[in-house]
N, C-alpha and C positions, 0 to 999 in steps of 0.2 A: 813677289807680293803674297801676302798671307790672305787667303780667302776667308772670308767670314761666312760661317756656318750658322744657319738659323737653328736654335735649338728649341724643339717643340716639346715641353714637358707640361703635364696637367690636362685638364680638360676644358673645352670651350663651354661658354654659357649655353648653347644650343644642346650640347650632349648631355649637359646637367638636367636641363628642362625636360629633354626627351626621355631620360631615365626616370625622372619623377612622374611623368605622365604614365609611363608604362607600369610602374609600381602602383600608381593610384588605379589604374584599370584592373590590375590582377588583385588588389585588396578589395575593390568593389564587387568583384565576382565572388571572391572567397568569403567575405564577411557574412553574407545570408546563410552560408552553409554552417559557419560557427554558431550563429544565432539559433538556427534550427536545432542544431545538436545540443546546445544548452537547454533549450526548451524540452526536448525529448529526454534528456537526462533528469530534468526535474519531474516530469510526469512519471517516468520509470521509478523514481525514487519514492514518489507519493503512493503508486501502486504497490511497491514492495512493502513499505510501511503498513499500509492497510492489510496486506496479505499476512504479515507477521502478527498484527493485532488480532486478527480473525482466527489465526491458527492458535494462538495463545489462549483465546476465549474458549475454542473447541477442546483444547487439552484440559482446561480448568473444568470445564462441564464433565468431561470424561472422568476426572479425579472425583468430582462430586457424586457421579453416578456410582462410584465404587465405595464411598465412604459415608454417605448420609442417606436417610430415607427421602423419598421423593417429597413427602409433605414438608420437610424441613427447609426446602429451598427459600422460603420466606424469611428464615433466620440468616439468610446469607445474602441479602439484599435484593431478592427477587420479589416482585409484586404479582399476585394471583389475579388475573383479569380474564374473564370470559373463558374458563376452563383450561387456561395455560399460564404458566409462569413466565414473566417478562421481566428482563433485567437491562438497564440502559446505563451508559456511562459516557461522559465526555472527557477526552483527554486534553492534556495541555496544548497539544498540537492543533486542537480544533476539530479533530475527528471525533465522530460519534458513532457508538457501538451499541447494537441491540442484540439480545439474545432471547429467543422464544423457546421454551421447552414445553411440550404438550404430550400427554399419553395418547398412544395410538389406539384407535377404536376397535380394530380387529384383533390386536394381540395386547393384552394388558401389561406384559413384561417390558414392551418396547416403549421408548420415548423418542419423539421427533425432536431434534434440536436444529434451530436456524440461527445462524449468526450473520449479522448484516454489518458492515462498516461504511459509514457515510462520510462524505467530505466535510460536513458541517451539520450543526444541530437542526437545520431546517429539513434535513433528510431529503434533499431534493437531487442529490447526485450519489448514487449507489457505487461504491468503488469495489467492494469484495462481498461476496456472499458464500458461506459454507452451510451445508445441510447434510445431517447424518442421522442415523438410527442408533440408539444405544440401549442395550439391556440394562435396566436399572436394578442394581443389586437387591435393594430392599422391596422391590415389587415382585420378587420370586426368581429373578433370573440369577445365574451364576456367571462368573467369568472364569476363563481357563484355569482350573486348579484350585480356586477359592471355594470354600464351602461355609 
């Protein structure tokens, strides 16, 4: 007589359900990590954008300090308020930039430049701030090699 062998091929329903439960548990543990990572990436991108905006503004002010007299800042979009020139700009991204330029009281050749980048026009969240002293060419200062 020929003995009939049982052929076991495939998975049982219990094995399939058990593997789905295990995958679900692993996914529920890993999903918050991915969400947190996406949030951190978004915040880093916003900070980096603000840093670039502030850096570009500082470079532009430096260029102005080499090319125009201090008193002509008003012709370049700056407003003179309480002893200093102030410039503000809102970007398409919603970020808001302010630049303050003021003569130093102790040294008339120097100007203090403060650049602030805010998250929005309400200016309630400061994202980046740069501050520097520049020798303004037209105030009597010279830059390396220029006369």
